N, C-alpha and C positions, 0 to 999 in steps of 0.2 A: 812783027813784034809778038812774042809769045805771051800767052795768058795762063792763068791757073789751070784752065781746062785742057791746055795743050800738054801739061805736065802729068796728067792722070795716066796711070798704066792701063786702065780700062774704064770706059764711060758707060753709063746706062744706055746710051744711044746704041752701043754695040752689043747689047745683050740680046741674043735671039729669042723670039717668042713664037711658038708653033701656032698652027691654026686653031688648036684646041686650048690655047692660052697656057700651055705648059712652058715653063721658063727653064732655060739651061742652067744647071747648078754651078758649073765652073765659072762661066762668064759672069753670072750674077754675083757670086762671092768675090770675084776680082773687082767688080765695079763697086761693091759695098766696101771692100777693103780700101780702095782708092778714095772713097768719100771721106774716110777718117782724116785725111790730110786737110780737109776743109776746117776742122777744128783747130789745126795748127795755124791756119790763116787768121782765125779769130784772135789768136795771140794772147790767150789767157790761160793760166794754170788751172783756173776753176773748171775748164772744160775737160780736164784730164779724166775725172770719173765718167763723164759721158762717153769719151773715146774708149776707155777701158771696158765699159759695159758693152759697147757695140763690138769691140774686138773679141771679147769673150764669147759672145753669141755666134760670131763667125767661126770661131774655132770649134765650137760644138758641132756645127754643120759639116765642117771639113773633116772632122774625125769620123763622123758617120759615113761620109762619102768615101773616105779611105778604107773603112771597114767593109763596105758593100758597094763597090763602084758600079757594078752592073745594075744594081737596084736603085741607084741614086743619080741617074743621068739628068733627071729634071727634079725640081724642088718638090713637085706634087708627088712624084713616085717615091722620092726619099722619105717623105712624111708617111705615106700610106704603108710602105713596106716596113718602116720602123715600128709603126703601131701594130702591125700584124705580129711582130716579135715581142709584143708586150713591153716595149720600150718607148720612151718619149723624151730623151735628152735633147736630141737634135730638133725635135718638133717644138719643144719649148724655146730652144734657141732661135729658131726661125720666127716664132711668134713674137718674141721680144725684139728681134732684129727688124721686123716689119714695123713695129711700133716706133723704134728709133728712127728709121728712115722716113716714116710718115711725119714724125715730129720735125725733122729737118726740112722736108718738102713743104709742109704747111708754113713754117717760119719764113722761108725764102719767098714763097708765093705771096704771103701777106705783105712782105716788105717790098717786093717789086710792084705789087698792085697799089701800094700806098707810099708815094714818094716822100711824104712828109713824116712818115713814121720812122722812129729809130729802131735799131736792131733789137734792143732790149725789150721793147714793147712787142715786137713780132715774135720773138722767141718765147717770151713769157706767155703770150696767148696760145701759141702752139703747144707749149708744155702742158698747159691746163686742159687742152683738148685731146691729148694723146697719151702721154706717159703718167701724168700726175694721178689720174684715177686708179692706176695700178701700182703706185709706189706706196711704201709704208711711211709711217711718220718719221722714221729715221733717215730714209733716202730723200724725202721731199726737200728738206733744208739744203742738202748738198746740191741738188739740181737747181733749186731756186737761186742759190748763190751764183751758179754758173750763168744763169739767165741775166743776172744783174751785172755781170762782168764783161758783157759784150762790148766791143769798141763802137765808136761813133759810126754812123752810116757812111759818111764820106771816106773815112779811113779804111773801112772794110772793102768798099768797091774799088778803091785805089789799089789795094793789095791784089785784087783779082787780075789787074792788068791796066796798062796805061792807055790802051786803045778802048775807050769807053763803048763805042759802037760795037766792036767785036766782042767785048765782054758781055754786053747785053744779049747779043745774038746767041752766043754759045751757052750762056746761062739759061736762056729760054729753052733751047733744045735739050740741054742736059736735065733741066727741071721737069719738062714735059715727059721725058722718058722715065725719069724716076717716079713721077706720079702714076704713070701707066703700070709699072711693075708693082708698086705698092697697092694699087687698086685691085689688080688681079690676085695678089697674094692675100689681101684682106678678105676678098670674096671667097677664096678657097679655105682659109682657116676658119671661116664662119659657116662653111657649107655643111649640109646635113651629113655627108659622108665622113668628113673629118671630125665633126662634133660627136657623131655616134661612136666612132672608133675611140676617141678620147674618153667618152663616158664609160664605155665598156672596160677600157684599160684601168681607169681609176676605180671602178667598181670591183674588178678582180684584185687590184692591189690592196684595197681596203679589206676585202674578205680574206685574203691570204696573210694578212698581217698577224703575226704571232703575238699573243698578249704578253706583257712583261712578266717575267718569272719572279716570284718572291725571293728576296735575298735575306739571309740571316744577318741581321745587323743588331747592334745594341740598341735597346730602347732609348729614346731620347730622354735626356735629363729634364726633370720638371723645371719649368721656368719659375723664377722667383717673381711673384707678383707683389709689387709695392702698393701700399694703400693709396688710393686716390682720394684726394680731398676735393669735395665738391661743395659748392655753396648751397646751403639748404634752401629749398624752394619755399616761398611763402605759402601759407595755406590758402586754398581757394576761397574767395569771398562768397559766402552763401547769402543769398537774398532772403530776408525773413518773409514768411507768408503774409499776404495782405490781411489787415485787420478787418474782421467782419463783426459788426455789432450783433450781440445776442439779443433776441427778442423773447420776452416772457409770454408764453401763450396764454391767452385769456380763457379761464375755465368756462366750460359750458354749464348750463343750469344743472345738468345731471352730475357734474363734477363739483359743484359748490357745496361746502359743508353746511349742515343745518344750523340755524341761529341758536344761541344759548337760551335756556328757559328764563322767563321773567321772574324776578325776586318778588315774594309776597310783601304787601305794605306793612310797615312796622306799626304796632298798636300805640295809642296815645299814652304818654307817661304822666302818672299822678304826682309824682315828686317834682319838687321845684328844682330847677337846675342849681347846682352849687354856685355860690358867688364867685365872681372872678377875683383873682388875687389882687387886682389893682384897686378894687373898691374897698374902703375902710369898714370894719365891723361895727354895728351899732352898740352904744354903751349899755351896761346892765340897768334894768329898771329898778326904782326905789322900793317897790313892793316886794321884791325878792329879797332885799337886804333886811327888812323889818319884820318879815313873817316868821323867821326862825328865832326862838328865844335864846338868849345867851346862856351859856352853860353855867350850872350852879357850882 
């Protein structure tokens, strides 16, 4: 009874790896192209962006191989020879293809090692470890939606084949070979030789970049600024200074004014004091009335 792995045009098990860990370009690309059918087994249109991204990176590498076949027999030779020509299209394609294959390998490995986990959990964890750190905020929601659209675990493994024991054996062989290819390519893309070539390439590209030429365009029209109404801010409350009682300094003996001179005593008065208006005046005496003679 056939399984999904029997229908693959090329398996990663059949990819030749030399003693110096150089991977054959043609067989590797055929195996990666066959892996895309795994997303069809997942049976969700949400995986179409994932499949298209992987297919686009495979095409970049194939185009370079077709342009320089004698310099691209292995993936490592393809990358180094392309970087010598100050190009990096296929190199970037291989870098992203390895990330996509690593994402698939980690998701399946996590799911086979955890029989109680659903595919959505395994693919979501693998995406966070591989592709998500390199995706922009526009691409992340697209891939996150694909992770949530995975089928149930039992339905997925049933689509791989009716013979469960055969499926598990073939899956383990195919997955181990995929992990080996990914590990070799990850080590190569992060090696000193590849990183130095990429650094020199990007430095030359940035230094040769021509500055933008000024263009004669009409000056922009002044924008009409409408008045903005803002609520007036209340004045800041100022705290009055603390009250400090003023103390009058006590003058010193040198500062005290001299006392005023004493007034002389008044002499005794010989005149009698005038009578007070409240006491009645005495009546005239009789001697005064009889002493003057009457007029003749």
